[in-house]
N, C-alpha and C positions, 0 to 999 in steps of 0.2 A: 409345581406349586401354583395355586390360584392367585391371580393378580390382585383380586379384591377380597381375599379371605380375611375374616376377623375371628378372633377367639370368642366362643360362646360363653366361656367361664366368667363368672362375676364375683367369685368368692374373694379373690385377692386383687388388690389394685395393680395396675400395670406399672412396671418400673419406669423411672423417668427416661424420657427420650434422650439418647446419647447426643452430645453436642455435635458430632460429626454428621448427624442426620438432619440437622437444621440449617436454615439459611442464616446468614449474618443478620444482625438487627437492622430492620428496614430503616431507611432514611426518614427523617421527620418531614412532614408536608412543608411546602414553601409558604410565602406570605399570602398566597391566594388559595390555599387549601389543597393543592395537589403537589406531588413531589416535583422538584425541579429536574430539568434535564441533566444538569451536571451532577446532582445528588444521586439520581438513578444510575447514571453511567459509572460513577465512582463506586457505588455500592455493588453493582454487578462485578466490576473488575476486581474488587477487593476479595472476591471469593474464588478467583482463578489463579492458577499457577502456569507459568510458561511451560511449553512442551520440553521434554528432555532432548538435549542435543545429541548428535552423532556425526561422525566424519562422513563427508560426502564429496563427490567429484565437483570440481569448480563449475562445470556447466549446469549442475543441478542446484547450485547455491545462489543463483541469481535471484535477487529480491528477498533473500532470507537474512536473518540476524546472525552476525558472527558471534561466537561464544568464546573466543580466545584472542589474545593479543598476538599479532603476527610480526616477527622481527626478521629483517633482511639477513639472510645467511650469505654474506658477501656483498660486494658493491654491484649496483645496477645503474648503468651498464658496467660490466667488468673490465671493458677496454674502451678507449675513446671511439666514438662512432660518428660517422657523417650524419649531419642533420638535414642534408639536402642532396639531390643528385648533382654531380659535378666532378671536379678534379682535385684530388688531395695534393697539397703542395707544402713546401717549406716556406713559412711566411716571410722569411728574410728575402726570398726571391721576388716577392710581389708586394713588399711593404710600401715602397715609394714609386709607384708606377706613373709614368707620364701618360695621361689619357690620349694625348695626340699621337704618340708612337706606340705605346704599349710595351710589353716585354714578351719574348718568345721563350717557351719552355719545351722540353722534349718529352713526348708521351712515352712512358716506360711502364714496367710492371712493378716498380718500387721507387722510393724517393730517397734512397741512401745517398744518391749523388745530387749535388746542387743543380738547380735549374731543371728539375724533373717534375712531371705531373702524372698522377695515376688516376684513371677513371674509377669513380666510386658511386655507389647507390646509397640512398638514404637508409640508415640503419646498419650499414655494413661497417666492420671495424676499420679504423684508419690504418694505412700501411705504416710500418715502422719508420720513424723519422718525420713523418708529416704532422703538421700542427694546425692546418687550416684547410678549408675547402673553397675553391673557386666555383660558384654556381654555373650551371650550364649556360645560362643566358648572358654571363659575363665573359665568355671565352669563345674563341673561334678556332676550329681545327684547320690547320694549313698543311696541305700535301699529305694528309693522313698520318703524319709523324710528329708534327709540331703543334703547339697550342699558343695562340696569340691571346694574351690577357691584357685588357685595357683598363682595369681598375685595381686599386690597392686593396689588399686583404690582410688584416692584422692576425696575429696569432690567436687561435681559439675561435675564430669566426666560423660559423656553420659546423661546429664540432660539439657533440654531447660529451662532456667530460666524465671520467670515471666517478661513479657514485652520485651523479647529478639527479637521477630519478629516485634512488634510495641508497643511502650509505650503509655500509656493513654494520649490522647491529641496530640500525634505526627502526622505529615502529612504522610498519607499512599500514596497518589497520588495527584499530582497538576493538575490544569486545563491546558488543552492542551496536556496532555499525551495520546498517543495512547495505548489503552488497549489491552494487549495480555492475553493468557490463564494463565500465571504465575502470573501476577499482579491481574487478576480477582480472582485467588485462594486466594491471600492475602486479597483482599477486601471482598470476601465472608467469609473468616475466621474471619474477624473483625466484622461480623454481618450485613453487608449491603446486601440487596437483590435487590436493584434498584440503578441506577446511572443516572445522567443527562448527556446525550450525544447528539451529532449531529447525525441524522439518516444517513443511507447509501443513497448516491445520486441515484436517479432513472434515469437511462441512457437508451435511445433508440438508437440503432444503425440501421440506415435505409439504406439498400443497394438499390441504384437506378440502376437497370439493364434493358437495352433496350431489348425488345423482340418483337415477332410477326411481324417482317419485312417480306416482300413478297419474298425476295431473299432466295432461298434454300441454297446458299453458306453462306449467313449471318447466317441462322439458324444453319447450321452445325458448323460454327465458334463459335456461341454463346454457343452451347452445349459443345464445347471443352474448352471454356474459363470459367472455373468454378470459383466460388466466394471464393477465399481464404481470401481476405482482410477483409470482414465484420465479418467472423468467428474469425479471429485472433484478430481484434480490440475488438469485443464483449467479447471474453475470457479475454483479457487484462484488460478491464474495471472491470470484475468480480473479477479477481485476485487482483485488486487495491481497492477492497472493495465496489464496487457499486452494486446495484440491476439492472439487465440488461434484456432488451428485444431486440431481433434481429428481424427486419422486412425486407421484400423485397417489392419493387414496380417496376412494369414494365411500369410505366407511361412514355410517350414520350413528351407530350405537357406540357407547363409551367403551365397551369391551373390544369392539373391532378397531376403534381408534387407538386404544392402548396397544393392541397387537401390531398395528401399522407402525407405531412409534418404536416399540421395542425391537422390531425387526431391523431398524436402522442403527441401533445403538452400538452394535458390534464394530461398525466401521466409522463411527463419528467421534471427532473431538468436540464438535459443536453440532447441535441439531437446531434448525430454524423451522418452525411451523408457520404456515401461511393460512389464516382463516381459523374460525372456531373460537375466537376470544371475544367476540362482540358482546357476549353476556358476562364476560369476566369470570369470577369465581363460581357463577351459577350456570355456566355453559357446558357443552358436551366435552370440550377439551379438558377443562378443569376436572370433570368427573373421571375422564379417562386416565389422567395422570395422578389421581389421588393415591393409588397404591404404589407408584413408581418412585417416589421421592418427594422432597419438599418443593413446593411451588408457590409462587406469589403473583397475584394479579393486582394491578394498581392503575390509578389514573395519574398520568404524568402531564405536566404543564407544557405539552408539545402539540402543535398543530401543523400539519395533519398527523394523526396517529396517537391520540391521547391514551388509549387503552393498551397497556403493555403487560406482558407476562414473562416471568423468568423462573427457572427451577434448576435443580441438580438431580438427575434421575438415573436410575439403574445402579448396578453394583459399583460401577466406576464413577458415579456422580457426574455424568456427562452434562454439561450445561445445555439447557434448552431455552431458546429465545422465541417467544410467541408473539407473532405479528398478525395484524388484521389482513383481511382479503382486499381491502381498498388499495389499489396500486400506489397512490401517492402516500398514504399513511404507512404502508409497508416499507416503502423506500426511505422515507424520513426516519422511521423507526430503526431501520437497518443502519442508516448513516449515524444516528445518534447513539445506538447501543450495539448493533451487530458488528460494525467495523471495529469499534474499540475492543470487543471481545477477541476478534481475530488478531488484532495487533498485540493484545496482551499475551495470547497464546504463542505468538511469534517472538515474544520478548522485546517488542518495540513499544514506543509511546502510543497510548490509546488516543491521544488528542490530534485532530487534524489541524494544521496551521491555520490561523485566522488572520486576515488582513483587513485593513480599514478601507472602505470604498465610499465614494461620493455618489449619492442617489441622482439619477437622471430623470426620475419620475416619482411621484408620491406613492406611499404604501400605507395601508391601514391594517389594524389588527384588533385583538382582544387583550385588554389589560391583564387578564388572568393567565395567559399562556405565552410561550415562546414560539414564534411563528417562523417557519422555514419557507421563504418566498423564492421561487425559481427566478434566476436572473442570468444575464450575460454581462461579462465584464470586459472592459477594454482599457489599456493603459493610455493615459493622456499626459500632456506636458505638466499638468498639476497633480498627477497621481492617478490612482485607479478609479474608474467610473463604472457603475453598475446600473443596468437598465432592467427593472423588474419585468418579467414576462407575463405576470398576472397580478391584479391588485390584491388578490387573496390567494393563499396556497391551496393546493389540492387538485390542480388540473394536470392530468397525465401528459397531455400535449405540451404543456409548458415545461414539465420536467424533462421530457424527451429533447427539448431544444436548449435547455439551460446548460451552463458550464459551472454553475455553483449556486449556493443559497445565500440570500440576504437573511440575516438573523435579526428579527424584530423582537427584542428581549421581553421577557415577562415584566409587566408593569408599564409597557409602552403601548399607547393607543394608535399612534401613527408617526410617520416621518415624511418630511417634505423634500422636494427636489432641492439638492444642494446640501442636505444633511449627510452626516457620515454614519454608516452602519457597518457592523462586522460582516465579513464576507467569507464563506467557506468555499474555497475553490476545489471542485470535485476533481479527483485525479492527482491532487498534490499531497506529498508527504505521507 
């Protein structure tokens, strides 16, 4: 079937477009004429559904969203355990020890008899009858058979009690929790080897780079203009938990661009294009996607990266996020809209945690846009402080050195040292 075929008949009007082939009603422009960052993000995410979950091995579930409540099937630990290396004892034998003389116990393989001590390692079950552990540093082995203890140890000291990590029937983890290595350790310790999770979204980052022009000057400029944007965006997708492929296309014509796009849809839960949107709805990318599904190009009150595109294309209505080729604009566009898409597909909150930071240097902006300003933050005695790495956003070098963005909101012209601004810490949440 031709990608751009249209009916030549004009006798009968075309039926109304089915609702499922349209995008949701676009957000209204903000107070300065462009869509707000929050409005655009929420609009995009409203058209997405989290990926279907399936059972997977614990090692594969790290960083994914749990889709079931997990209840402990038995106590964890099931038996009392030593919480340090040392000697298991009956506490009555070492309850009131005189530090000057100490008390001598017999090293044995069990503690059924009074005045006995059994060597134990952290995490090992307590021998029957023992109810405390004397740590290694508090005891001295005498003649290889006796143990001199010079401090008092009460019952329960250095012992993990039955059910102290998870009691039988208690909730270990709730649906919606993002699984990390620590929680997976608890889940594995409770006897689970598989969990129900949403998979990692499959993301294709497609760099649309023009090549093969006849002009020698153009070829030289193309060689000098290296592709930072797609590498940065693809790496960010991976850091946010996606399975990522980065591809390039040198297509110039709309039909060739459309072919490059459709070739990737079979393996994509999300397609991110880099380049080709600078002319918005009048550009080559818009023309290429015309027959593939509903798309939207708009100006968002975001700097850098005001021109944004989004669509649902192909038979499976794969979301496509269209970013510019400018590295700073592509990265802030990804941070504002791409990351929320990935998080939504994973069943997680699309919003990155925001903290308040005190400026250590002034910043300036444009009242009509929300500016993402690269900065580095440090915790001080009076709270978080942030040093902007550039007085205006857009420098790739500053983005490479930053650990977050100061957000100079729409409607603000500037902020002075000592003022408080919202701070997006990259790599958090």
